[in-house]
PyMOL Python script that loads the backbone (N, CA, C, O; Angstrom):
from pymol import cmd

cmd.read_pdbstr("""\
ATOM      1  N   UNK A   1     -41.782 -15.146  57.720  1.00  0.00           N
ATOM      2  CA  UNK A   1     -42.200 -14.714  56.431  1.00  0.00           C
ATOM      3  C   UNK A   1     -41.494 -15.408  55.388  1.00  0.00           C
ATOM      4  O   UNK A   1     -40.356 -15.861  55.508  1.00  0.00           O
ATOM      5  N   UNK A   2     -42.362 -15.489  54.146  1.00  0.00           N
ATOM      6  CA  UNK A   2     -41.775 -16.335  53.233  1.00  0.00           C
ATOM      7  C   UNK A   2     -41.177 -15.666  52.190  1.00  0.00           C
ATOM      8  O   UNK A   2     -41.231 -14.441  52.298  1.00  0.00           O
ATOM      9  N   UNK A   3     -40.610 -16.107  51.191  1.00  0.00           N
ATOM     10  CA  UNK A   3     -39.751 -15.538  50.126  1.00  0.00           C
ATOM     11  C   UNK A   3     -40.730 -14.872  49.310  1.00  0.00           C
ATOM     12  O   UNK A   3     -41.858 -15.334  49.133  1.00  0.00           O
ATOM     13  N   UNK A   4     -40.246 -13.598  48.719  1.00  0.00           N
ATOM     14  CA  UNK A   4     -41.244 -12.979  47.669  1.00  0.00           C
ATOM     15  C   UNK A   4     -41.218 -13.440  46.466  1.00  0.00           C
ATOM     16  O   UNK A   4     -42.053 -13.092  45.631  1.00  0.00           O
ATOM     17  N   UNK A   5     -40.262 -14.281  46.214  1.00  0.00           N
ATOM     18  CA  UNK A   5     -40.171 -15.071  45.050  1.00  0.00           C
ATOM     19  C   UNK A   5     -40.547 -16.394  44.866  1.00  0.00           C
ATOM     20  O   UNK A   5     -40.442 -17.020  43.811  1.00  0.00           O
ATOM     21  N   UNK A   6     -41.030 -16.843  46.021  1.00  0.00           N
ATOM     22  CA  UNK A   6     -41.406 -18.180  46.291  1.00  0.00           C
ATOM     23  C   UNK A   6     -42.353 -18.873  45.633  1.00  0.00           C
ATOM     24  O   UNK A   6     -42.272 -20.082  45.418  1.00  0.00           O
ATOM     25  N   UNK A   7     -43.510 -17.977  45.199  1.00  0.00           N
ATOM     26  CA  UNK A   7     -44.631 -18.371  44.414  1.00  0.00           C
ATOM     27  C   UNK A   7     -44.607 -18.348  43.001  1.00  0.00           C
ATOM     28  O   UNK A   7     -45.585 -18.710  42.347  1.00  0.00           O
ATOM     29  N   UNK A   8     -43.480 -17.917  42.446  1.00  0.00           N
ATOM     30  CA  UNK A   8     -43.512 -17.629  41.025  1.00  0.00           C
ATOM     31  C   UNK A   8     -43.213 -18.957  40.280  1.00  0.00           C
ATOM     32  O   UNK A   8     -42.493 -19.795  40.822  1.00  0.00           O
ATOM     33  N   UNK A   9     -43.718 -19.159  39.116  1.00  0.00           N
ATOM     34  CA  UNK A   9     -43.545 -20.434  38.444  1.00  0.00           C
ATOM     35  C   UNK A   9     -42.144 -20.667  38.075  1.00  0.00           C
ATOM     36  O   UNK A   9     -41.305 -19.766  38.055  1.00  0.00           O
ATOM     37  N   UNK A  10     -41.892 -21.979  37.762  1.00  0.00           N
ATOM     38  CA  UNK A  10     -40.552 -22.430  37.485  1.00  0.00           C
ATOM     39  C   UNK A  10     -40.625 -23.636  36.657  1.00  0.00           C
ATOM     40  O   UNK A  10     -41.712 -24.114  36.329  1.00  0.00           O
ATOM     41  N   UNK A  11     -39.398 -24.190  36.278  1.00  0.00           N
ATOM     42  CA  UNK A  11     -39.344 -25.329  35.685  1.00  0.00           C
ATOM     43  C   UNK A  11     -39.311 -26.620  36.640  1.00  0.00           C
ATOM     44  O   UNK A  11     -39.351 -27.757  36.171  1.00  0.00           O
ATOM     45  N   UNK A  12     -39.250 -26.404  37.767  1.00  0.00           N
ATOM     46  CA  UNK A  12     -39.146 -27.359  38.897  1.00  0.00           C
ATOM     47  C   UNK A  12     -40.381 -28.033  39.077  1.00  0.00           C
ATOM     48  O   UNK A  12     -41.287 -27.393  39.612  1.00  0.00           O
ATOM     49  N   UNK A  13     -40.604 -29.304  38.700  1.00  0.00           N
ATOM     50  CA  UNK A  13     -42.047 -29.999  38.843  1.00  0.00           C
ATOM     51  C   UNK A  13     -42.445 -30.128  40.382  1.00  0.00           C
ATOM     52  O   UNK A  13     -43.626 -30.295  40.686  1.00  0.00           O
ATOM     53  N   UNK A  14     -41.581 -30.058  41.217  1.00  0.00           N
ATOM     54  CA  UNK A  14     -41.869 -30.189  42.546  1.00  0.00           C
ATOM     55  C   UNK A  14     -42.797 -28.805  43.183  1.00  0.00           C
ATOM     56  O   UNK A  14     -43.538 -28.879  44.164  1.00  0.00           O
ATOM     57  N   UNK A  15     -42.574 -27.698  42.453  1.00  0.00           N
ATOM     58  CA  UNK A  15     -43.170 -26.614  42.662  1.00  0.00           C
ATOM     59  C   UNK A  15     -44.723 -26.710  42.133  1.00  0.00           C
ATOM     60  O   UNK A  15     -45.516 -25.875  42.568  1.00  0.00           O
ATOM     61  N   UNK A  16     -45.116 -27.577  41.327  1.00  0.00           N
ATOM     62  CA  UNK A  16     -46.280 -27.617  40.856  1.00  0.00           C
ATOM     63  C   UNK A  16     -47.041 -29.136  41.564  1.00  0.00           C
ATOM     64  O   UNK A  16     -48.012 -29.673  41.031  1.00  0.00           O
ATOM     65  N   UNK A  17     -46.488 -29.572  42.629  1.00  0.00           N
ATOM     66  CA  UNK A  17     -47.061 -30.794  43.053  1.00  0.00           C
ATOM     67  C   UNK A  17     -48.371 -30.663  43.629  1.00  0.00           C
ATOM     68  O   UNK A  17     -49.123 -31.638  43.652  1.00  0.00           O
ATOM     69  N   UNK A  18     -48.761 -29.395  44.160  1.00  0.00           N
ATOM     70  CA  UNK A  18     -50.015 -29.095  44.664  1.00  0.00           C
ATOM     71  C   UNK A  18     -51.206 -29.223  43.756  1.00  0.00           C
ATOM     72  O   UNK A  18     -52.361 -29.418  44.134  1.00  0.00           O
ATOM     73  N   UNK A  19     -50.801 -29.093  42.531  1.00  0.00           N
ATOM     74  CA  UNK A  19     -51.863 -29.117  41.374  1.00  0.00           C
ATOM     75  C   UNK A  19     -52.116 -30.537  40.976  1.00  0.00           C
ATOM     76  O   UNK A  19     -53.219 -30.824  40.512  1.00  0.00           O
ATOM     77  N   UNK A  20     -51.192 -31.447  41.118  1.00  0.00           N
ATOM     78  CA  UNK A  20     -51.371 -32.892  40.786  1.00  0.00           C
ATOM     79  C   UNK A  20     -52.207 -33.518  41.821  1.00  0.00           C
ATOM     80  O   UNK A  20     -52.112 -33.105  42.976  1.00  0.00           O
ATOM     81  N   UNK A  21     -53.082 -34.550  41.502  1.00  0.00           N
ATOM     82  CA  UNK A  21     -53.784 -35.256  42.628  1.00  0.00           C
ATOM     83  C   UNK A  21     -53.012 -36.317  43.117  1.00  0.00           C
ATOM     84  O   UNK A  21     -52.434 -37.054  42.318  1.00  0.00           O
ATOM     85  N   UNK A  22     -52.918 -36.511  44.461  1.00  0.00           N
ATOM     86  CA  UNK A  22     -52.117 -37.517  45.208  1.00  0.00           C
ATOM     87  C   UNK A  22     -52.496 -39.095  44.644  1.00  0.00           C
ATOM     88  O   UNK A  22     -51.672 -39.997  44.491  1.00  0.00           O
ATOM     89  N   UNK A  23     -53.706 -39.163  44.425  1.00  0.00           N
ATOM     90  CA  UNK A  23     -54.434 -40.464  44.170  1.00  0.00           C
ATOM     91  C   UNK A  23     -55.050 -40.229  42.738  1.00  0.00           C
ATOM     92  O   UNK A  23     -55.952 -39.409  42.569  1.00  0.00           O
ATOM     93  N   UNK A  24     -54.510 -41.003  41.692  1.00  0.00           N
ATOM     94  CA  UNK A  24     -55.016 -40.665  40.223  1.00  0.00           C
ATOM     95  C   UNK A  24     -56.391 -41.287  40.267  1.00  0.00           C
ATOM     96  O   UNK A  24     -57.168 -40.768  39.465  1.00  0.00           O
ATOM     97  N   UNK A  25     -56.855 -42.196  40.946  1.00  0.00           N
ATOM     98  CA  UNK A  25     -58.099 -42.752  40.879  1.00  0.00           C
ATOM     99  C   UNK A  25     -59.232 -41.745  41.493  1.00  0.00           C
ATOM    100  O   UNK A  25     -60.439 -41.920  41.324  1.00  0.00           O
ATOM    101  N   UNK A  26     -58.732 -40.799  42.139  1.00  0.00           N
ATOM    102  CA  UNK A  26     -59.576 -39.692  42.791  1.00  0.00           C
ATOM    103  C   UNK A  26     -59.079 -38.338  42.433  1.00  0.00           C
ATOM    104  O   UNK A  26     -58.535 -37.624  43.275  1.00  0.00           O
ATOM    105  N   UNK A  27     -59.253 -37.979  41.223  1.00  0.00           N
ATOM    106  CA  UNK A  27     -58.578 -36.760  40.851  1.00  0.00           C
ATOM    107  C   UNK A  27     -59.280 -35.453  41.650  1.00  0.00           C
ATOM    108  O   UNK A  27     -60.499 -35.347  41.783  1.00  0.00           O
ATOM    109  N   UNK A  28     -58.413 -34.590  42.101  1.00  0.00           N
ATOM    110  CA  UNK A  28     -58.795 -33.463  42.765  1.00  0.00           C
ATOM    111  C   UNK A  28     -59.483 -32.306  41.793  1.00  0.00           C
ATOM    112  O   UNK A  28     -59.188 -32.342  40.598  1.00  0.00           O
ATOM    113  N   UNK A  29     -60.251 -31.439  42.197  1.00  0.00           N
ATOM    114  CA  UNK A  29     -60.951 -30.326  41.460  1.00  0.00           C
ATOM    115  C   UNK A  29     -60.153 -29.114  41.796  1.00  0.00           C
ATOM    116  O   UNK A  29     -60.713 -28.024  41.683  1.00  0.00           O
ATOM    117  N   UNK A  30     -58.926 -29.168  42.191  1.00  0.00           N
ATOM    118  CA  UNK A  30     -58.098 -27.843  42.602  1.00  0.00           C
ATOM    119  C   UNK A  30     -57.788 -27.225  41.293  1.00  0.00           C
ATOM    120  O   UNK A  30     -57.721 -27.941  40.294  1.00  0.00           O
ATOM    121  N   UNK A  31     -57.618 -26.095  41.234  1.00  0.00           N
ATOM    122  CA  UNK A  31     -57.183 -25.193  40.177  1.00  0.00           C
ATOM    123  C   UNK A  31     -56.315 -24.118  40.557  1.00  0.00           C
ATOM    124  O   UNK A  31     -56.494 -23.710  41.705  1.00  0.00           O
ATOM    125  N   UNK A  32     -55.432 -23.564  39.893  1.00  0.00           N
ATOM    126  CA  UNK A  32     -54.509 -22.699  40.225  1.00  0.00           C
ATOM    127  C   UNK A  32     -55.443 -21.167  40.400  1.00  0.00           C
ATOM    128  O   UNK A  32     -56.387 -20.829  39.686  1.00  0.00           O
ATOM    129  N   UNK A  33     -54.951 -20.518  41.379  1.00  0.00           N
ATOM    130  CA  UNK A  33     -55.592 -19.296  41.318  1.00  0.00           C
ATOM    131  C   UNK A  33     -55.496 -18.364  40.234  1.00  0.00           C
ATOM    132  O   UNK A  33     -54.410 -18.201  39.678  1.00  0.00           O
ATOM    133  N   UNK A  34     -56.592 -17.690  39.849  1.00  0.00           N
ATOM    134  CA  UNK A  34     -56.515 -16.820  38.628  1.00  0.00           C
ATOM    135  C   UNK A  34     -57.192 -15.378  39.182  1.00  0.00           C
ATOM    136  O   UNK A  34     -57.978 -15.370  40.130  1.00  0.00           O
ATOM    137  N   UNK A  35     -56.824 -14.294  38.541  1.00  0.00           N
ATOM    138  CA  UNK A  35     -57.327 -13.014  38.694  1.00  0.00           C
ATOM    139  C   UNK A  35     -58.610 -12.684  38.049  1.00  0.00           C
ATOM    140  O   UNK A  35     -58.662 -12.892  36.837  1.00  0.00           O
ATOM    141  N   UNK A  36     -59.602 -12.233  38.604  1.00  0.00           N
ATOM    142  CA  UNK A  36     -60.919 -12.007  38.003  1.00  0.00           C
ATOM    143  C   UNK A  36     -61.172 -10.541  38.470  1.00  0.00           C
ATOM    144  O   UNK A  36     -61.302 -10.222  39.652  1.00  0.00           O
ATOM    145  N   UNK A  37     -61.222  -9.775  37.521  1.00  0.00           N
ATOM    146  CA  UNK A  37     -61.493  -8.268  38.096  1.00  0.00           C
ATOM    147  C   UNK A  37     -62.918  -7.912  38.566  1.00  0.00           C
ATOM    148  O   UNK A  37     -63.841  -8.483  37.985  1.00  0.00           O
ATOM    149  N   UNK A  38     -63.178  -7.127  39.446  1.00  0.00           N
ATOM    150  CA  UNK A  38     -64.524  -6.879  40.025  1.00  0.00           C
ATOM    151  C   UNK A  38     -64.851  -5.511  39.508  1.00  0.00           C
ATOM    152  O   UNK A  38     -65.771  -4.930  40.084  1.00  0.00           O
ATOM    153  N   UNK A  39     -64.225  -4.876  38.476  1.00  0.00           N
ATOM    154  CA  UNK A  39     -64.374  -3.814  37.830  1.00  0.00           C
ATOM    155  C   UNK A  39     -64.376  -3.737  36.439  1.00  0.00           C
ATOM    156  O   UNK A  39     -63.929  -4.723  35.853  1.00  0.00           O
ATOM    157  N   UNK A  40     -64.818  -2.697  35.701  1.00  0.00           N
ATOM    158  CA  UNK A  40     -64.726  -2.795  34.114  1.00  0.00           C
ATOM    159  C   UNK A  40     -63.748  -1.787  33.763  1.00  0.00           C
ATOM    160  O   UNK A  40     -63.877  -1.389  32.605  1.00  0.00           O
ATOM    161  N   UNK A  41     -62.708  -1.204  34.496  1.00  0.00           N
ATOM    162  CA  UNK A  41     -61.777  -0.342  34.020  1.00  0.00           C
ATOM    163  C   UNK A  41     -60.835  -1.067  33.137  1.00  0.00           C
ATOM    164  O   UNK A  41     -60.126  -0.421  32.365  1.00  0.00           O
ATOM    165  N   UNK A  42     -60.774  -2.333  33.188  1.00  0.00           N
ATOM    166  CA  UNK A  42     -59.771  -3.004  32.388  1.00  0.00           C
ATOM    167  C   UNK A  42     -60.158  -3.277  30.942  1.00  0.00           C
ATOM    168  O   UNK A  42     -59.330  -3.686  30.128  1.00  0.00           O
ATOM    169  N   UNK A  43     -61.448  -3.042  30.635  1.00  0.00           N
ATOM    170  CA  UNK A  43     -62.065  -3.275  29.380  1.00  0.00           C
ATOM    171  C   UNK A  43     -61.608  -2.317  28.418  1.00  0.00           C
ATOM    172  O   UNK A  43     -61.351  -1.212  28.896  1.00  0.00           O
ATOM    173  N   UNK A  44     -61.428  -2.466  27.091  1.00  0.00           N
ATOM    174  CA  UNK A  44     -60.911  -1.267  26.285  1.00  0.00           C
ATOM    175  C   UNK A  44     -62.280  -0.506  25.784  1.00  0.00           C
ATOM    176  O   UNK A  44     -63.365  -1.085  25.841  1.00  0.00           O
ATOM    177  N   UNK A  45     -62.161   0.699  25.341  1.00  0.00           N
ATOM    178  CA  UNK A  45     -63.176   1.277  24.828  1.00  0.00           C
ATOM    179  C   UNK A  45     -63.866   0.535  23.698  1.00  0.00           C
ATOM    180  O   UNK A  45     -63.233  -0.239  22.980  1.00  0.00           O
ATOM    181  N   UNK A  46     -65.250   0.783  23.528  1.00  0.00           N
ATOM    182  CA  UNK A  46     -65.845  -0.210  22.509  1.00  0.00           C
ATOM    183  C   UNK A  46     -65.599   0.308  21.159  1.00  0.00           C
ATOM    184  O   UNK A  46     -65.951  -0.394  20.211  1.00  0.00           O
ATOM    185  N   UNK A  47     -65.039   1.446  20.943  1.00  0.00           N
ATOM    186  CA  UNK A  47     -64.812   1.878  19.674  1.00  0.00           C
ATOM    187  C   UNK A  47     -63.332   1.838  19.338  1.00  0.00           C
ATOM    188  O   UNK A  47     -62.926   2.445  18.347  1.00  0.00           O
ATOM    189  N   UNK A  48     -62.470   1.121  20.154  1.00  0.00           N
ATOM    190  CA  UNK A  48     -60.983   1.013  19.999  1.00  0.00           C
ATOM    191  C   UNK A  48     -60.880   0.091  18.795  1.00  0.00           C
ATOM    192  O   UNK A  48     -61.644  -0.852  18.589  1.00  0.00           O
ATOM    193  N   UNK A  49     -59.759   0.486  17.938  1.00  0.00           N
ATOM    194  CA  UNK A  49     -59.580  -0.315  17.023  1.00  0.00           C
ATOM    195  C   UNK A  49     -57.838  -0.363  16.897  1.00  0.00           C
ATOM    196  O   UNK A  49     -57.120   0.594  16.608  1.00  0.00           O
ATOM    197  N   UNK A  50     -57.470  -1.548  17.154  1.00  0.00           N
ATOM    198  CA  UNK A  50     -55.837  -1.794  17.019  1.00  0.00           C
ATOM    199  C   UNK A  50     -55.458  -2.395  15.783  1.00  0.00           C
ATOM    200  O   UNK A  50     -55.937  -3.429  15.318  1.00  0.00           O
ATOM    201  N   UNK A  51     -54.501  -1.627  15.243  1.00  0.00           N
ATOM    202  CA  UNK A  51     -53.929  -2.017  13.840  1.00  0.00           C
ATOM    203  C   UNK A  51     -52.434  -1.904  14.094  1.00  0.00           C
ATOM    204  O   UNK A  51     -51.905  -1.263  15.002  1.00  0.00           O
ATOM    205  N   UNK A  52     -51.855  -2.602  13.183  1.00  0.00           N
ATOM    206  CA  UNK A  52     -50.427  -2.609  13.091  1.00  0.00           C
ATOM    207  C   UNK A  52     -49.853  -1.963  11.872  1.00  0.00           C
ATOM    208  O   UNK A  52     -50.444  -1.942  10.792  1.00  0.00           O
ATOM    209  N   UNK A  53     -48.751  -1.470  12.076  1.00  0.00           N
ATOM    210  CA  UNK A  53     -48.052  -0.582  10.879  1.00  0.00           C
ATOM    211  C   UNK A  53     -47.645  -1.668   9.776  1.00  0.00           C
ATOM    212  O   UNK A  53     -47.504  -2.868  10.010  1.00  0.00           O
ATOM    213  N   UNK A  54     -47.485  -1.060   8.565  1.00  0.00           N
ATOM    214  CA  UNK A  54     -47.212  -1.704   7.465  1.00  0.00           C
ATOM    215  C   UNK A  54     -45.906  -2.354   7.369  1.00  0.00           C
ATOM    216  O   UNK A  54     -45.718  -3.333   6.646  1.00  0.00           O
ATOM    217  N   UNK A  55     -44.796  -1.692   8.261  1.00  0.00           N
ATOM    218  CA  UNK A  55     -43.528  -2.311   8.315  1.00  0.00           C
ATOM    219  C   UNK A  55     -43.273  -2.609   9.879  1.00  0.00           C
ATOM    220  O   UNK A  55     -43.900  -2.094  10.804  1.00  0.00           O
ATOM    221  N   UNK A  56     -42.333  -3.447   9.976  1.00  0.00           N
ATOM    222  CA  UNK A  56     -41.848  -3.852  11.360  1.00  0.00           C
ATOM    223  C   UNK A  56     -41.045  -2.482  11.849  1.00  0.00           C
ATOM    224  O   UNK A  56     -40.497  -1.730  11.043  1.00  0.00           O
ATOM    225  N   UNK A  57     -41.054  -2.278  13.193  1.00  0.00           N
ATOM    226  CA  UNK A  57     -40.531  -1.008  13.700  1.00  0.00           C
ATOM    227  C   UNK A  57     -38.983  -0.998  13.404  1.00  0.00           C
ATOM    228  O   UNK A  57     -38.488   0.106  13.178  1.00  0.00           O
ATOM    229  N   UNK A  58     -38.194  -2.064  13.382  1.00  0.00           N
ATOM    230  CA  UNK A  58     -36.908  -2.212  13.125  1.00  0.00           C
ATOM    231  C   UNK A  58     -36.663  -1.902  11.680  1.00  0.00           C
ATOM    232  O   UNK A  58     -35.654  -1.252  11.407  1.00  0.00           O
ATOM    233  N   UNK A  59     -37.482  -2.298  10.707  1.00  0.00           N
ATOM    234  CA  UNK A  59     -37.154  -2.001   9.501  1.00  0.00           C
ATOM    235  C   UNK A  59     -37.306  -0.735   9.247  1.00  0.00           C
ATOM    236  O   UNK A  59     -36.456  -0.101   8.622  1.00  0.00           O
ATOM    237  N   UNK A  60     -38.459  -0.186   9.720  1.00  0.00           N
ATOM    238  CA  UNK A  60     -38.769   1.213   9.490  1.00  0.00           C
ATOM    239  C   UNK A  60     -37.667   2.222   9.938  1.00  0.00           C
ATOM    240  O   UNK A  60     -37.303   3.144   9.208  1.00  0.00           O
ATOM    241  N   UNK A  61     -37.183   2.004  11.118  1.00  0.00           N
ATOM    242  CA  UNK A  61     -35.862   2.643  11.765  1.00  0.00           C
ATOM    243  C   UNK A  61     -34.899   2.416  10.750  1.00  0.00           C
ATOM    244  O   UNK A  61     -34.447   3.472  10.309  1.00  0.00           O
ATOM    245  N   UNK A  62     -34.393   1.304  10.189  1.00  0.00           N
ATOM    246  CA  UNK A  62     -33.366   1.237   9.407  1.00  0.00           C
ATOM    247  C   UNK A  62     -33.684   1.973   8.112  1.00  0.00           C
ATOM    248  O   UNK A  62     -32.775   2.684   7.682  1.00  0.00           O
ATOM    249  N   UNK A  63     -34.802   1.926   7.425  1.00  0.00           N
ATOM    250  CA  UNK A  63     -35.066   2.816   6.202  1.00  0.00           C
ATOM    251  C   UNK A  63     -35.122   4.307   6.548  1.00  0.00           C
ATOM    252  O   UNK A  63     -34.913   5.077   5.611  1.00  0.00           O
ATOM    253  N   UNK A  64     -35.360   4.801   7.688  1.00  0.00           N
ATOM    254  CA  UNK A  64     -35.419   6.261   8.039  1.00  0.00           C
ATOM    255  C   UNK A  64     -33.840   6.326   8.098  1.00  0.00           C
ATOM    256  O   UNK A  64     -33.355   6.956   7.158  1.00  0.00           O
ATOM    257  N   UNK A  65     -33.070   5.883   8.875  1.00  0.00           N
ATOM    258  CA  UNK A  65     -31.532   6.187   8.840  1.00  0.00           C
ATOM    259  C   UNK A  65     -30.875   6.196   7.463  1.00  0.00           C
ATOM    260  O   UNK A  65     -30.090   7.085   7.133  1.00  0.00           O
ATOM    261  N   UNK A  66     -31.227   5.154   6.650  1.00  0.00           N
ATOM    262  CA  UNK A  66     -30.716   4.947   5.438  1.00  0.00           C
ATOM    263  C   UNK A  66     -31.166   6.318   4.481  1.00  0.00           C
ATOM    264  O   UNK A  66     -30.328   6.836   3.743  1.00  0.00           O
ATOM    265  N   UNK A  67     -32.438   6.796   4.564  1.00  0.00           N
ATOM    266  CA  UNK A  67     -32.771   7.981   4.001  1.00  0.00           C
ATOM    267  C   UNK A  67     -32.101   9.162   4.493  1.00  0.00           C
ATOM    268  O   UNK A  67     -31.724   9.999   3.673  1.00  0.00           O
ATOM    269  N   UNK A  68     -31.871   9.366   5.948  1.00  0.00           N
ATOM    270  CA  UNK A  68     -31.149  10.400   6.302  1.00  0.00           C
ATOM    271  C   UNK A  68     -29.702  10.417   5.813  1.00  0.00           C
ATOM    272  O   UNK A  68     -29.180  11.464   5.429  1.00  0.00           O
ATOM    273  N   UNK A  69     -29.106   9.334   5.831  1.00  0.00           N
ATOM    274  CA  UNK A  69     -27.724   9.094   5.196  1.00  0.00           C
ATOM    275  C   UNK A  69     -27.623   9.663   3.646  1.00  0.00           C
ATOM    276  O   UNK A  69     -26.669  10.279   3.172  1.00  0.00           O
ATOM    277  N   UNK A  70     -28.785   9.318   3.013  1.00  0.00           N
ATOM    278  CA  UNK A  70     -28.700   9.839   1.634  1.00  0.00           C
ATOM    279  C   UNK A  70     -28.948  11.508   1.443  1.00  0.00           C
ATOM    280  O   UNK A  70     -28.364  12.222   0.628  1.00  0.00           O
ATOM    281  N   UNK A  71     -29.900  11.896   2.349  1.00  0.00           N
ATOM    282  CA  UNK A  71     -30.275  13.228   2.208  1.00  0.00           C
ATOM    283  C   UNK A  71     -29.244  14.384   2.746  1.00  0.00           C
ATOM    284  O   UNK A  71     -29.099  15.500   2.248  1.00  0.00           O
ATOM    285  N   UNK A  72     -28.594  13.866   3.832  1.00  0.00           N
ATOM    286  CA  UNK A  72     -27.529  14.695   4.354  1.00  0.00           C
ATOM    287  C   UNK A  72     -26.432  15.154   3.431  1.00  0.00           C
ATOM    288  O   UNK A  72     -26.183  16.356   3.333  1.00  0.00           O
ATOM    289  N   UNK A  73     -25.701  14.159   2.685  1.00  0.00           N
ATOM    290  CA  UNK A  73     -24.793  14.607   1.656  1.00  0.00           C
ATOM    291  C   UNK A  73     -25.428  15.656   0.498  1.00  0.00           C
ATOM    292  O   UNK A  73     -24.766  16.568   0.003  1.00  0.00           O
ATOM    293  N   UNK A  74     -26.627  15.405   0.207  1.00  0.00           N
ATOM    294  CA  UNK A  74     -27.480  16.304  -0.881  1.00  0.00           C
ATOM    295  C   UNK A  74     -27.440  17.582  -0.211  1.00  0.00           C
ATOM    296  O   UNK A  74     -26.818  18.513  -0.723  1.00  0.00           O
ATOM    297  N   UNK A  75     -28.100  17.723   0.981  1.00  0.00           N
ATOM    298  CA  UNK A  75     -28.107  19.084   1.621  1.00  0.00           C
ATOM    299  C   UNK A  75     -26.758  19.632   1.803  1.00  0.00           C
ATOM    300  O   UNK A  75     -26.667  20.851   1.662  1.00  0.00           O
ATOM    301  N   UNK A  76     -25.649  18.951   2.100  1.00  0.00           N
ATOM    302  CA  UNK A  76     -24.466  19.547   2.201  1.00  0.00           C
ATOM    303  C   UNK A  76     -24.013  20.083   0.833  1.00  0.00           C
ATOM    304  O   UNK A  76     -23.497  21.198   0.757  1.00  0.00           O
ATOM    305  N   UNK A  77     -24.175  19.394  -0.128  1.00  0.00           N
ATOM    306  CA  UNK A  77     -23.799  19.735  -1.429  1.00  0.00           C
ATOM    307  C   UNK A  77     -24.439  21.090  -1.899  1.00  0.00           C
ATOM    308  O   UNK A  77     -23.812  21.998  -2.446  1.00  0.00           O
ATOM    309  N   UNK A  78     -25.762  21.093  -1.610  1.00  0.00           N
ATOM    310  CA  UNK A  78     -26.592  22.487  -1.914  1.00  0.00           C
ATOM    311  C   UNK A  78     -26.021  23.538  -1.145  1.00  0.00           C
ATOM    312  O   UNK A  78     -25.795  24.623  -1.681  1.00  0.00           O
ATOM    313  N   UNK A  79     -25.732  23.309   0.193  1.00  0.00           N
ATOM    314  CA  UNK A  79     -25.251  24.534   0.999  1.00  0.00           C
ATOM    315  C   UNK A  79     -23.739  24.979   0.382  1.00  0.00           C
ATOM    316  O   UNK A  79     -23.422  26.163   0.261  1.00  0.00           O
ATOM    317  N   UNK A  80     -23.029  24.077   0.084  1.00  0.00           N
ATOM    318  CA  UNK A  80     -21.783  24.486  -0.413  1.00  0.00           C
ATOM    319  C   UNK A  80     -21.847  25.142  -1.721  1.00  0.00           C
ATOM    320  O   UNK A  80     -20.967  25.957  -2.001  1.00  0.00           O
ATOM    321  N   UNK A  81     -22.733  24.897  -2.513  1.00  0.00           N
ATOM    322  CA  UNK A  81     -22.824  25.494  -3.839  1.00  0.00           C
ATOM    323  C   UNK A  81     -23.399  26.946  -3.638  1.00  0.00           C
ATOM    324  O   UNK A  81     -23.009  27.856  -4.369  1.00  0.00           O
ATOM    325  N   UNK A  82     -24.431  27.184  -2.535  1.00  0.00           N
ATOM    326  CA  UNK A  82     -24.952  28.447  -2.367  1.00  0.00           C
ATOM    327  C   UNK A  82     -23.853  29.234  -1.807  1.00  0.00           C
ATOM    328  O   UNK A  82     -23.760  30.411  -2.156  1.00  0.00           O
ATOM    329  N   UNK A  83     -22.962  28.711  -0.936  1.00  0.00           N
ATOM    330  CA  UNK A  83     -22.087  29.677  -0.262  1.00  0.00           C
ATOM    331  C   UNK A  83     -21.079  29.992  -1.440  1.00  0.00           C
ATOM    332  O   UNK A  83     -20.591  31.118  -1.336  1.00  0.00           O
ATOM    333  N   UNK A  84     -20.695  29.341  -2.423  1.00  0.00           N
ATOM    334  CA  UNK A  84     -19.777  29.724  -3.465  1.00  0.00           C
ATOM    335  C   UNK A  84     -20.210  30.783  -4.483  1.00  0.00           C
ATOM    336  O   UNK A  84     -19.446  31.380  -5.241  1.00  0.00           O
ATOM    337  N   UNK A  85     -21.693  30.954  -4.389  1.00  0.00           N
ATOM    338  CA  UNK A  85     -22.211  31.896  -5.370  1.00  0.00           C
ATOM    339  C   UNK A  85     -22.199  33.270  -4.583  1.00  0.00           C
ATOM    340  O   UNK A  85     -22.585  34.301  -5.133  1.00  0.00           O
TER     341      UNK A  85
END
""", "prot")
cmd.dss("prot")
cmd.show_as("cartoon", "prot")
cmd.util.cbc("prot")
cmd.orient("prot")
């Protein structure tokens, strides 16, 4: 039994020697194996629209945390005033 990781691509050119013709004057028509589905479950719905948000998710998280830091002291101050009354 061969290695489970033996067929994975790598930077070693020897691993791809089967895809190069041995004789340059007679090129082979061999191509790497590709997956062709025999069903249509992989197609997205026809009315699907993929959009991106206005901000990067990291920037959005940064701004949300900054707003939380600003709002928390204000809420604490309001609660302190109410408890003094």
